[in-house]
KETI-572233 format. One record per residue (C-alpha): residue number from 1; residue in three letters; x, z, y. Coordinates in nm, 2 decimals. Example, Ala and Ser with C-alpha at 12.3 -4.5 7.8 and 13.67 -1.06 7.14 Angstrom:
BEGIN
MIKE, 1, ala, 1.23, 0.78, -0.45;
MIKE, 2, ser, 1.37, 0.71, -0.11;
This chain:
BEGIN
MIKE, 1, met, 0.00, 0.00, 0.00;
MIKE, 2, glu, 0.28, 0.09, 0.24;
MIKE, 3, glu, 0.46, -0.24, 0.17;
MIKE, 4, phe, 0.14, -0.43, 0.23;
MIKE, 5, phe, 0.09, -0.28, 0.57;
MIKE, 6, glu, 0.47, -0.32, 0.65;
MIKE, 7, asn, 0.52, -0.67, 0.60;
MIKE, 8, glu, 0.85, -0.77, 0.76;
MIKE, 9, leu, 0.77, -1.12, 0.84;
MIKE, 10, ala, 0.44, -1.03, 1.00;
MIKE, 11, lys, 0.62, -0.76, 1.20;
MIKE, 12, lys, 0.88, -1.01, 1.31;
MIKE, 13, phe, 0.60, -1.25, 1.40;
MIKE, 14, glu, 0.41, -0.99, 1.62;
MIKE, 15, glu, 0.75, -0.91, 1.79;
MIKE, 16, met, 0.78, -1.27, 1.88;
MIKE, 17, ile, 0.42, -1.28, 2.03;
MIKE, 18, glu, 0.47, -0.95, 2.22;
MIKE, 19, asn, 0.80, -1.06, 2.37;
MIKE, 20, asn, 0.71, -1.42, 2.42;
MIKE, 21, asp, 1.00, -1.53, 2.21;
MIKE, 22, glu, 1.05, -1.82, 1.98;
MIKE, 23, phe, 1.16, -1.75, 1.63;
MIKE, 24, tyr, 1.18, -2.02, 1.36;
MIKE, 25, phe, 0.98, -1.95, 1.04;
MIKE, 26, asp, 0.96, -2.21, 0.76;
MIKE, 27, thr, 0.65, -2.33, 0.60;
MIKE, 28, glu, 0.66, -2.08, 0.31;
MIKE, 29, glu, 0.73, -1.78, 0.55;
MIKE, 30, tyr, 0.43, -1.89, 0.78;
MIKE, 31, ile, 0.20, -1.92, 0.45;
MIKE, 32, glu, 0.30, -1.56, 0.38;
MIKE, 33, ile, 0.22, -1.44, 0.74;
MIKE, 34, ile, -0.11, -1.62, 0.73;
MIKE, 35, ile, -0.21, -1.49, 0.39;
MIKE, 36, tyr, -0.11, -1.13, 0.51;
MIKE, 37, tyr, -0.35, -1.14, 0.80;
MIKE, 38, leu, -0.62, -1.30, 0.60;
MIKE, 39, glu, -0.59, -1.03, 0.34;
MIKE, 40, leu, -0.59, -0.76, 0.61;
MIKE, 41, gly, -0.91, -0.92, 0.76;
MIKE, 42, asp, -0.73, -0.98, 1.10;
MIKE, 43, tyr, -0.85, -1.33, 1.15;
MIKE, 44, ser, -0.75, -1.34, 1.52;
MIKE, 45, tyr, -0.39, -1.29, 1.42;
MIKE, 46, ala, -0.42, -1.53, 1.12;
MIKE, 47, glu, -0.55, -1.80, 1.37;
MIKE, 48, met, -0.25, -1.73, 1.61;
MIKE, 49, ala, -0.02, -1.77, 1.31;
MIKE, 50, val, -0.16, -2.09, 1.20;
MIKE, 51, asn, -0.16, -2.24, 1.56;
MIKE, 52, his, 0.20, -2.13, 1.60;
MIKE, 53, ala, 0.29, -2.28, 1.25;
MIKE, 54, leu, 0.12, -2.61, 1.32;
MIKE, 55, lys, 0.33, -2.65, 1.64;
MIKE, 56, ile, 0.65, -2.64, 1.42;
MIKE, 57, his, 0.51, -2.80, 1.10;
MIKE, 58, pro, 0.23, -3.02, 1.22;
MIKE, 59, asn, 0.23, -3.24, 0.91;
MIKE, 60, ser, 0.22, -2.93, 0.66;
MIKE, 61, leu, -0.08, -2.97, 0.42;
MIKE, 62, glu, -0.04, -2.61, 0.30;
MIKE, 63, ile, -0.08, -2.48, 0.66;
MIKE, 64, lys, -0.37, -2.70, 0.74;
MIKE, 65, thr, -0.53, -2.57, 0.42;
MIKE, 66, lys, -0.48, -2.21, 0.56;
MIKE, 67, gln, -0.62, -2.32, 0.88;
MIKE, 68, leu, -0.92, -2.43, 0.69;
MIKE, 69, glu, -0.94, -2.07, 0.53;
MIKE, 70, val, -0.93, -1.93, 0.88;
MIKE, 71, phe, -1.22, -2.16, 1.00;
MIKE, 72, leu, -1.43, -2.05, 0.71;
MIKE, 73, glu, -1.37, -1.69, 0.78;
MIKE, 74, leu, -1.46, -1.74, 1.15;
MIKE, 75, glu, -1.76, -1.94, 1.05;
MIKE, 76, arg, -1.66, -2.24, 1.25;
MIKE, 77, tyr, -1.82, -2.49, 1.01;
MIKE, 78, thr, -1.81, -2.79, 1.22;
MIKE, 79, lys, -1.41, -2.77, 1.26;
MIKE, 80, ala, -1.41, -2.68, 0.90;
MIKE, 81, lys, -1.60, -3.00, 0.79;
MIKE, 82, glu, -1.37, -3.20, 1.02;
MIKE, 83, leu, -1.06, -3.07, 0.85;
MIKE, 84, ile, -1.21, -3.11, 0.50;
MIKE, 85, asp, -1.27, -3.47, 0.58;
MIKE, 86, glu, -0.91, -3.50, 0.71;
MIKE, 87, leu, -0.75, -3.34, 0.40;
MIKE, 88, his, -0.98, -3.48, 0.14;
MIKE, 89, gln, -0.78, -3.77, 0.00;
MIKE, 90, ser, -0.44, -3.59, 0.02;
MIKE, 91, ser, -0.54, -3.26, -0.12;
MIKE, 92, leu, -0.76, -3.32, -0.42;
MIKE, 93, glu, -0.50, -3.19, -0.65;
MIKE, 94, asp, -0.46, -2.86, -0.45;
MIKE, 95, thr, -0.64, -2.56, -0.60;
MIKE, 96, asp, -0.64, -2.38, -0.26;
MIKE, 97, phe, -0.80, -2.67, -0.07;
MIKE, 98, leu, -1.08, -2.72, -0.35;
MIKE, 99, val, -1.15, -2.36, -0.34;
MIKE, 100, cys, -1.21, -2.38, 0.04;
MIKE, 101, cys, -1.44, -2.68, -0.01;
MIKE, 102, ala, -1.64, -2.47, -0.26;
MIKE, 103, lys, -1.65, -2.18, -0.01;
MIKE, 104, tyr, -1.77, -2.41, 0.27;
MIKE, 105, tyr, -2.06, -2.54, 0.06;
MIKE, 106, ser, -2.14, -2.19, -0.08;
MIKE, 107, asn, -2.15, -2.04, 0.28;
MIKE, 108, leu, -2.38, -2.32, 0.38;
MIKE, 109, gly, -2.62, -2.25, 0.10;
MIKE, 110, asn, -2.54, -2.54, -0.15;
MIKE, 111, pro, -2.43, -2.37, -0.46;
MIKE, 112, lys, -2.44, -2.68, -0.68;
MIKE, 113, lys, -2.19, -2.86, -0.45;
MIKE, 114, ser, -1.97, -2.55, -0.46;
MIKE, 115, ile, -1.98, -2.55, -0.83;
MIKE, 116, glu, -1.87, -2.92, -0.84;
MIKE, 117, tyr, -1.56, -2.84, -0.63;
MIKE, 118, cys, -1.47, -2.53, -0.86;
MIKE, 119, gln, -1.50, -2.74, -1.17;
MIKE, 120, lys, -1.26, -2.99, -1.02;
MIKE, 121, ala, -1.02, -2.69, -0.94;
MIKE, 122, leu, -1.06, -2.58, -1.31;
MIKE, 123, glu, -0.91, -2.91, -1.43;
MIKE, 124, leu, -0.59, -2.81, -1.24;
MIKE, 125, glu, -0.56, -2.49, -1.49;
MIKE, 126, glu, -0.48, -2.26, -1.21;
MIKE, 127, glu, -0.66, -1.94, -1.11;
MIKE, 128, glu, -0.90, -1.98, -1.39;
MIKE, 129, asn, -1.02, -1.62, -1.38;
MIKE, 130, phe, -1.11, -1.65, -1.01;
MIKE, 131, leu, -1.27, -1.99, -1.05;
MIKE, 132, his, -1.49, -1.89, -1.33;
MIKE, 133, asn, -1.61, -1.59, -1.15;
MIKE, 134, phe, -1.68, -1.80, -0.83;
MIKE, 135, ile, -1.89, -2.04, -1.04;
MIKE, 136, ala, -2.08, -1.76, -1.21;
MIKE, 137, asp, -2.15, -1.61, -0.85;
MIKE, 138, glu, -2.30, -1.95, -0.76;
MIKE, 139, tyr, -2.51, -1.97, -1.07;
MIKE, 140, val, -2.63, -1.62, -0.98;
MIKE, 141, asn, -2.74, -1.78, -0.63;
MIKE, 142, leu, -2.92, -2.04, -0.83;
MIKE, 143, asp, -3.10, -1.77, -1.03;
MIKE, 144, asp, -2.93, -1.90, -1.36;
MIKE, 145, pro, -2.81, -1.60, -1.54;
MIKE, 146, phe, -2.76, -1.81, -1.85;
MIKE, 147, asn, -2.49, -2.02, -1.71;
MIKE, 148, ala, -2.35, -1.73, -1.50;
MIKE, 149, leu, -2.30, -1.53, -1.81;
MIKE, 150, lys, -2.10, -1.83, -1.97;
MIKE, 151, his, -1.86, -1.82, -1.67;
MIKE, 152, tyr, -1.83, -1.45, -1.64;
MIKE, 153, thr, -1.74, -1.43, -2.00;
MIKE, 154, ser, -1.49, -1.71, -1.95;
MIKE, 155, ala, -1.34, -1.52, -1.65;
MIKE, 156, leu, -1.29, -1.23, -1.87;
MIKE, 157, glu, -1.12, -1.43, -2.15;
MIKE, 158, his, -0.86, -1.53, -1.88;
MIKE, 159, asp, -0.83, -1.17, -1.76;
MIKE, 160, pro, -0.96, -0.91, -2.00;
MIKE, 161, tyr, -0.91, -0.62, -1.76;
MIKE, 162, asp, -1.12, -0.78, -1.47;
MIKE, 163, asp, -1.39, -0.51, -1.41;
MIKE, 164, tyr, -1.59, -0.75, -1.19;
MIKE, 165, ser, -1.64, -1.00, -1.48;
MIKE, 166, leu, -1.73, -0.72, -1.72;
MIKE, 167, glu, -1.98, -0.55, -1.50;
MIKE, 168, asn, -2.15, -0.89, -1.43;
MIKE, 169, val, -2.16, -0.98, -1.79;
MIKE, 170, met, -2.38, -0.68, -1.85;
MIKE, 171, val, -2.60, -0.76, -1.55;
MIKE, 172, cys, -2.67, -1.10, -1.69;
MIKE, 173, tyr, -2.75, -0.98, -2.04;
MIKE, 174, asn, -2.99, -0.74, -1.87;
MIKE, 175, lys, -3.16, -1.02, -1.66;
MIKE, 176, leu, -3.17, -1.24, -1.98;
MIKE, 177, asn, -3.33, -0.93, -2.15;
MIKE, 178, arg, -3.09, -0.95, -2.45;
MIKE, 179, pro, -3.01, -0.58, -2.49;
MIKE, 180, gln, -2.88, -0.61, -2.86;
MIKE, 181, glu, -2.64, -0.89, -2.75;
MIKE, 182, ala, -2.52, -0.67, -2.46;
MIKE, 183, leu, -2.44, -0.39, -2.70;
MIKE, 184, asp, -2.26, -0.60, -2.95;
MIKE, 185, phe, -2.06, -0.75, -2.67;
MIKE, 186, leu, -1.97, -0.40, -2.53;
MIKE, 187, asn, -1.88, -0.27, -2.87;
MIKE, 188, gln, -1.65, -0.58, -2.94;
MIKE, 189, tyr, -1.49, -0.53, -2.62;
MIKE, 190, leu, -1.43, -0.16, -2.68;
MIKE, 191, asp, -1.27, -0.23, -3.01;
MIKE, 192, lys, -1.01, -0.43, -2.84;
MIKE, 193, phe, -0.98, -0.22, -2.52;
MIKE, 194, pro, -1.07, 0.14, -2.61;
MIKE, 195, phe, -0.93, 0.28, -2.28;
MIKE, 196, ser, -1.15, 0.08, -2.04;
MIKE, 197, glu, -1.32, 0.31, -1.81;
MIKE, 198, thr, -1.54, 0.05, -1.68;
MIKE, 199, ala, -1.66, -0.05, -2.04;
MIKE, 200, trp, -1.74, 0.30, -2.13;
MIKE, 201, tyr, -1.93, 0.35, -1.81;
MIKE, 202, glu, -2.13, 0.04, -1.90;
MIKE, 203, tyr, -2.19, 0.18, -2.24;
MIKE, 204, gly, -2.31, 0.51, -2.10;
MIKE, 205, gln, -2.54, 0.35, -1.85;
MIKE, 206, phe, -2.68, 0.10, -2.11;
MIKE, 207, his, -2.78, 0.40, -2.34;
MIKE, 208, phe, -2.89, 0.60, -2.04;
MIKE, 209, asn, -3.13, 0.31, -1.94;
MIKE, 210, lys, -3.27, 0.30, -2.31;
MIKE, 211, lys, -3.31, 0.68, -2.29;
MIKE, 212, asn, -3.05, 0.74, -2.56;
MIKE, 213, tyr, -2.91, 1.02, -2.38;
MIKE, 214, asp, -2.69, 1.17, -2.65;
MIKE, 215, glu, -2.52, 0.82, -2.70;
MIKE, 216, ala, -2.48, 0.79, -2.32;
MIKE, 217, ile, -2.31, 1.12, -2.30;
MIKE, 218, lys, -2.07, 1.00, -2.57;
MIKE, 219, gly, -1.98, 0.71, -2.33;
MIKE, 220, phe, -1.93, 0.93, -2.04;
MIKE, 221, asp, -1.72, 1.18, -2.25;
MIKE, 222, tyr, -1.49, 0.91, -2.34;
MIKE, 223, ile, -1.42, 0.82, -1.98;
MIKE, 224, leu, -1.35, 1.20, -1.89;
MIKE, 225, ala, -1.11, 1.21, -2.18;
MIKE, 226, ile, -0.93, 0.91, -2.04;
MIKE, 227, asn, -0.96, 1.03, -1.68;
MIKE, 228, ser, -1.07, 1.39, -1.64;
MIKE, 229, thr, -1.09, 1.34, -1.24;
MIKE, 230, ala, -1.35, 1.08, -1.25;
MIKE, 231, val, -1.60, 1.28, -1.02;
MIKE, 232, gly, -1.89, 1.05, -1.04;
MIKE, 233, val, -1.90, 1.05, -1.42;
MIKE, 234, tyr, -1.97, 1.42, -1.43;
MIKE, 235, ala, -2.28, 1.35, -1.23;
MIKE, 236, asn, -2.39, 1.07, -1.47;
MIKE, 237, lys, -2.34, 1.31, -1.77;
MIKE, 238, ala, -2.53, 1.58, -1.60;
MIKE, 239, ser, -2.82, 1.34, -1.54;
MIKE, 240, cys, -2.85, 1.29, -1.91;
MIKE, 241, tyr, -2.89, 1.66, -1.95;
MIKE, 242, glu, -3.15, 1.66, -1.68;
MIKE, 243, ala, -3.34, 1.38, -1.84;
MIKE, 244, met, -3.35, 1.59, -2.17;
MIKE, 245, gly, -3.46, 1.89, -1.98;
MIKE, 246, glu, -3.15, 2.07, -2.08;
MIKE, 247, trp, -3.10, 2.24, -1.74;
MIKE, 248, asp, -2.83, 2.49, -1.83;
MIKE, 249, lys, -2.61, 2.22, -1.98;
MIKE, 250, ala, -2.65, 2.00, -1.67;
MIKE, 251, ile, -2.55, 2.30, -1.45;
MIKE, 252, ala, -2.25, 2.36, -1.66;
MIKE, 253, val, -2.14, 1.99, -1.60;
MIKE, 254, tyr, -2.21, 2.01, -1.23;
MIKE, 255, glu, -2.01, 2.33, -1.21;
MIKE, 256, glu, -1.71, 2.14, -1.36;
MIKE, 257, met, -1.75, 1.87, -1.11;
MIKE, 258, leu, -1.73, 2.13, -0.82;
MIKE, 259, asp, -1.37, 2.20, -0.90;
MIKE, 260, leu, -1.28, 1.83, -0.83;
MIKE, 261, glu, -1.48, 1.78, -0.51;
MIKE, 262, tyr, -1.39, 1.81, -0.15;
MIKE, 263, thr, -1.76, 1.78, -0.03;
MIKE, 264, lys, -1.96, 2.01, -0.25;
MIKE, 265, ala, -2.29, 2.03, -0.06;
MIKE, 266, phe, -2.47, 1.75, -0.28;
MIKE, 267, thr, -2.35, 1.91, -0.61;
MIKE, 268, phe, -2.47, 2.26, -0.50;
MIKE, 269, tyr, -2.80, 2.08, -0.42;
MIKE, 270, lys, -2.82, 1.93, -0.77;
MIKE, 271, ile, -2.74, 2.26, -0.93;
MIKE, 272, gly, -3.03, 2.41, -0.72;
MIKE, 273, leu, -3.27, 2.15, -0.84;
MIKE, 274, cys, -3.18, 2.24, -1.19;
MIKE, 275, tyr, -3.23, 2.61, -1.16;
MIKE, 276, lys, -3.57, 2.51, -0.98;
MIKE, 277, glu, -3.67, 2.31, -1.28;
MIKE, 278, ala, -3.58, 2.60, -1.51;
MIKE, 279, lys, -3.81, 2.83, -1.31;
MIKE, 280, lys, -3.51, 3.04, -1.19;
MIKE, 281, ser, -3.61, 3.06, -0.81;
MIKE, 282, ile, -3.34, 3.31, -0.71;
MIKE, 283, pro, -3.04, 3.12, -0.85;
MIKE, 284, ala, -3.19, 2.80, -0.71;
MIKE, 285, leu, -3.22, 2.96, -0.37;
MIKE, 286, thr, -2.86, 3.08, -0.38;
MIKE, 287, ser, -2.74, 2.74, -0.47;
MIKE, 288, phe, -2.94, 2.57, -0.19;
MIKE, 289, gln, -2.78, 2.83, 0.05;
MIKE, 290, lys, -2.43, 2.75, -0.08;
MIKE, 291, ser, -2.52, 2.38, -0.02;
MIKE, 292, leu, -2.60, 2.45, 0.34;
MIKE, 293, arg, -2.29, 2.66, 0.38;
MIKE, 294, glu, -2.08, 2.36, 0.28;
MIKE, 295, asp, -2.31, 2.12, 0.51;
MIKE, 296, pro, -2.51, 2.31, 0.77;
MIKE, 297, gln, -2.71, 1.99, 0.84;
MIKE, 298, phe, -2.80, 1.90, 0.48;
MIKE, 299, tyr, -3.18, 1.87, 0.53;
MIKE, 300, leu, -3.26, 1.82, 0.15;
MIKE, 301, ala, -3.12, 2.17, 0.08;
MIKE, 302, met, -3.32, 2.31, 0.38;
MIKE, 303, met, -3.65, 2.15, 0.24;
MIKE, 304, glu, -3.58, 2.28, -0.10;
MIKE, 305, gln, -3.54, 2.64, 0.04;
MIKE, 306, ser, -3.86, 2.59, 0.23;
MIKE, 307, asn, -4.03, 2.51, -0.11;
MIKE, 308, ile, -3.88, 2.81, -0.28;
MIKE, 309, tyr, -3.98, 3.05, 0.01;
MIKE, 310, glu, -4.33, 2.92, 0.00;
MIKE, 311, glu, -4.35, 2.98, -0.38;
MIKE, 312, met, -4.22, 3.34, -0.32;
MIKE, 313, gly, -4.50, 3.38, -0.06;
MIKE, 314, asn, -4.27, 3.40, 0.24;
MIKE, 315, thr, -4.44, 3.13, 0.45;
MIKE, 316, lys, -4.25, 3.23, 0.77;
MIKE, 317, glu, -3.91, 3.14, 0.62;
MIKE, 318, ala, -4.07, 2.84, 0.45;
MIKE, 319, leu, -4.18, 2.71, 0.78;
MIKE, 320, tyr, -3.85, 2.78, 0.95;
MIKE, 321, phe, -3.65, 2.58, 0.70;
MIKE, 322, ala, -3.92, 2.29, 0.72;
MIKE, 323, gln, -3.87, 2.28, 1.09;
MIKE, 324, glu, -3.50, 2.26, 1.06;
MIKE, 325, ala, -3.52, 1.98, 0.80;
MIKE, 326, ala, -3.78, 1.78, 0.99;
MIKE, 327, ala, -3.57, 1.80, 1.30;
MIKE, 328, leu, -3.28, 1.64, 1.13;
MIKE, 329, asn, -3.48, 1.37, 0.97;
MIKE, 330, ile, -3.75, 1.30, 1.22;
MIKE, 331, gly, -3.88, 0.97, 1.07;
MIKE, 332, asn, -3.95, 1.13, 0.74;
MIKE, 333, leu, -4.34, 1.15, 0.71;
MIKE, 334, glu, -4.34, 1.36, 0.40;
MIKE, 335, tyr, -4.15, 1.62, 0.60;
MIKE, 336, gln, -4.41, 1.59, 0.87;
MIKE, 337, lys, -4.69, 1.64, 0.63;
MIKE, 338, arg, -4.52, 1.95, 0.49;
MIKE, 339, leu, -4.44, 2.09, 0.83;
MIKE, 340, ala, -4.80, 2.04, 0.94;
MIKE, 341, phe, -4.93, 2.22, 0.61;
MIKE, 342, leu, -4.70, 2.52, 0.68;
MIKE, 343, tyr, -4.80, 2.54, 1.05;
MIKE, 344, ile, -5.18, 2.54, 0.94;
MIKE, 345, thr, -5.09, 2.80, 0.66;
MIKE, 346, cys, -4.93, 3.03, 0.92;
MIKE, 347, gly, -5.22, 2.98, 1.17;
MIKE, 348, glu, -5.01, 2.79, 1.41;
MIKE, 349, tyr, -5.27, 2.52, 1.45;
MIKE, 350, glu, -5.16, 2.39, 1.79;
MIKE, 351, glu, -4.80, 2.32, 1.67;
MIKE, 352, ser, -4.94, 2.13, 1.37;
MIKE, 353, leu, -5.10, 1.87, 1.61;
MIKE, 354, thr, -4.77, 1.71, 1.69;
MIKE, 355, cys, -4.71, 1.65, 1.33;
MIKE, 356, leu, -5.07, 1.51, 1.25;
MIKE, 357, lys, -5.06, 1.28, 1.55;
MIKE, 358, lys, -4.73, 1.12, 1.43;
MIKE, 359, leu, -4.90, 1.08, 1.09;
MIKE, 360, thr, -5.20, 0.91, 1.22;
MIKE, 361, glu, -4.98, 0.68, 1.44;
MIKE, 362, ser, -4.73, 0.61, 1.15;
MIKE, 363, glu, -4.98, 0.59, 0.86;
MIKE, 364, pro, -5.32, 0.48, 1.01;
MIKE, 365, ser, -5.43, 0.35, 0.69;
MIKE, 366, arg, -5.43, 0.69, 0.52;
MIKE, 367, phe, -5.77, 0.85, 0.56;
MIKE, 368, tyr, -5.68, 1.21, 0.51;
MIKE, 369, asn, -5.42, 1.19, 0.81;
MIKE, 370, trp, -5.72, 1.14, 1.03;
MIKE, 371, tyr, -5.94, 1.38, 0.86;
MIKE, 372, ala, -5.68, 1.66, 0.88;
MIKE, 373, tyr, -5.61, 1.58, 1.25;
MIKE, 374, ser, -5.96, 1.60, 1.36;
MIKE, 375, glu, -6.02, 1.91, 1.14;
MIKE, 376, val, -5.75, 2.11, 1.33;
MIKE, 377, leu, -5.87, 1.98, 1.66;
MIKE, 378, met, -6.21, 2.13, 1.57;
MIKE, 379, leu, -6.06, 2.47, 1.47;
MIKE, 380, leu, -5.90, 2.48, 1.82;
MIKE, 381, gly, -6.24, 2.40, 1.98;
MIKE, 382, glu, -6.10, 2.06, 2.12;
MIKE, 383, tyr, -6.42, 1.87, 2.04;
MIKE, 384, glu, -6.39, 1.61, 2.30;
MIKE, 385, glu, -6.05, 1.53, 2.17;
MIKE, 386, ala, -6.16, 1.53, 1.82;
MIKE, 387, ile, -6.43, 1.28, 1.90;
MIKE, 388, thr, -6.17, 1.04, 2.04;
MIKE, 389, val, -5.97, 1.07, 1.72;
MIKE, 390, leu, -6.27, 1.03, 1.50;
MIKE, 391, glu, -6.39, 0.72, 1.67;
MIKE, 392, lys, -6.05, 0.57, 1.62;
MIKE, 393, ala, -6.05, 0.66, 1.26;
MIKE, 394, leu, -6.39, 0.53, 1.18;
MIKE, 395, lys, -6.28, 0.17, 1.28;
MIKE, 396, ser, -6.07, 0.15, 0.98;
MIKE, 397, his, -6.24, 0.44, 0.76;
MIKE, 398, pro, -6.61, 0.42, 0.80;
MIKE, 399, arg, -6.65, 0.73, 0.56;
MIKE, 400, ala, -6.92, 1.01, 0.53;
MIKE, 401, glu, -6.66, 1.30, 0.59;
MIKE, 402, leu, -6.58, 1.16, 0.93;
MIKE, 403, tyr, -6.94, 1.12, 1.03;
MIKE, 404, tyr, -7.01, 1.48, 0.92;
MIKE, 405, gln, -6.72, 1.60, 1.15;
MIKE, 406, leu, -6.84, 1.38, 1.43;
MIKE, 407, ser, -7.18, 1.51, 1.42;
MIKE, 408, asn, -7.03, 1.88, 1.41;
MIKE, 409, cys, -6.84, 1.80, 1.74;
MIKE, 410, asn, -7.15, 1.64, 1.91;
MIKE, 411, phe, -7.36, 1.94, 1.82;
MIKE, 412, his, -7.10, 2.19, 1.96;
MIKE, 413, leu, -7.09, 1.98, 2.28;
MIKE, 414, lys, -7.47, 1.98, 2.30;
MIKE, 415, asn, -7.48, 1.60, 2.24;
MIKE, 416, asp, -7.77, 1.66, 2.00;
MIKE, 417, ala, -7.90, 1.30, 1.99;
MIKE, 418, asp, -7.56, 1.16, 1.90;
MIKE, 419, gly, -7.50, 1.44, 1.65;
MIKE, 420, val, -7.83, 1.37, 1.47;
MIKE, 421, ser, -7.75, 1.00, 1.46;
MIKE, 422, gln, -7.41, 1.05, 1.31;
MIKE, 423, leu, -7.54, 1.31, 1.06;
MIKE, 424, glu, -7.80, 1.07, 0.94;
MIKE, 425, lys, -7.53, 0.81, 0.90;
MIKE, 426, ala, -7.33, 1.07, 0.70;
MIKE, 427, leu, -7.62, 1.15, 0.47;
MIKE, 428, glu, -7.68, 0.80, 0.42;
MIKE, 429, leu, -7.34, 0.73, 0.31;
MIKE, 430, asp, -7.27, 1.03, 0.09;
MIKE, 431, pro, -7.55, 1.29, 0.06;
MIKE, 432, ser, -7.37, 1.48, -0.22;
MIKE, 433, leu, -7.11, 1.61, 0.06;
MIKE, 434, ser, -7.40, 1.77, 0.24;
MIKE, 435, lys, -7.37, 2.10, 0.08;
MIKE, 436, asp, -6.99, 2.15, 0.13;
MIKE, 437, met, -7.01, 2.02, 0.49;
MIKE, 438, gln, -7.29, 2.26, 0.57;
MIKE, 439, leu, -7.07, 2.55, 0.47;
MIKE, 440, lys, -6.78, 2.41, 0.68;
MIKE, 441, tyr, -6.99, 2.32, 0.97;
MIKE, 442, pro, -7.29, 2.57, 1.03;
MIKE, 443, phe, -7.40, 2.39, 1.32;
MIKE, 444, ile, -7.52, 2.10, 1.12;
MIKE, 445, lys, -7.72, 2.31, 0.88;
MIKE, 446, glu, -8.05, 2.33, 1.05;
MIKE, 447, gln, -8.02, 1.96, 1.15;
MIKE, 448, val, -7.98, 1.86, 0.78;
MIKE, 449, lys, -8.30, 2.05, 0.70;
MIKE, 450, lys, -8.49, 1.86, 0.98;
MIKE, 451, ile, -8.37, 1.53, 0.86;
MIKE, 452, lys, -8.47, 1.58, 0.49;
MIKE, 453, thr, -8.81, 1.73, 0.63;
MIKE, 454, lys, -8.86, 1.42, 0.84;
MIKE, 455, lys, -8.79, 1.19, 0.55;
MIKE, 456, lys, -9.04, 1.36, 0.34;
């Protein structure tokens, strides 16, 4: 890594630019400099190197091919096409040029043309692993997993240690719905390369997805035997135990994982969830608290603490942590619903209104958002505002419950004619709700009797 960032030729080139000097670099040196900047992703310096190189070596096909690479990286497709046309006759036996042509057509959304150029490049018998992966990727773009699989497999034959090819072989088998072939492929690969962490990971994931959790654990254990510091694999193994409901074993794996991590908040959170599933509230609460000590703004742990405090009957603490979590994740509507519920549970109706208003604005299609909003407004005696809310709600939810509420508001405001009209509509839509609604809204009780008497 240090050698990569300390390229001597690139350093000399930059000194030349900074001091406005003129140093001589031959073609191969310029090619190395340009490649260095391309790999670093510094395309402005790559372009600068190309321009300087062409001043000294204006007829170099290699440098012009590198210029084509730079144009493609900078998405200057008009210039790239002009250069492709210029080099076409002279560079058809050059792998780098053919790859550039393939990239050009790939970037412009023409995978078939891109594949044609890659096939021509394959005839030169260079960079076969790279080219087969390139072709496979283009077949993926064409939604053709069958041909993609063939080329990812070919890429792997040219470089058996290519994790990218290996992972995509499994993806293709999955898309083709060929699980047994995928497993046979993996087993054959592992027979040849038993120390491949990627292959064992794929083996574990394959069995996890098939709910063969014991076999999945076997795959993850092989990885940990090869590399005991593979932190993410502990999480995969723990997930297997969670899926089997073996919470204590999952916790034990997460605790092993803690020894290897720098940031432990999420792992303590996962341990807390396991204790919660095992109905061990106090250890769960302790784990969520540890999670928050590691990361005081970890809102997932805050909300879980809120849930546990509520279960323990401590609604004030539950509300506090829900407030903290919602403040850190304002756009989370589930948090707003929970916060509104806890405000109402604690009798803090006015505070719940802000949450309920957000819910009706964000999810106007959900009937119960409107129903709860208007209900709280009535509890607070804000009948006029409740009517405004209910009229909006009725445009998309012409349901009996809302007409019962609306009639109650109008009776409280002495708008008896409107109240009767809305109550009649409610009874017409769903008379079965009448008994419950009379218990909730005593003001409508006498009117219901009058309406029923009138009908008789």
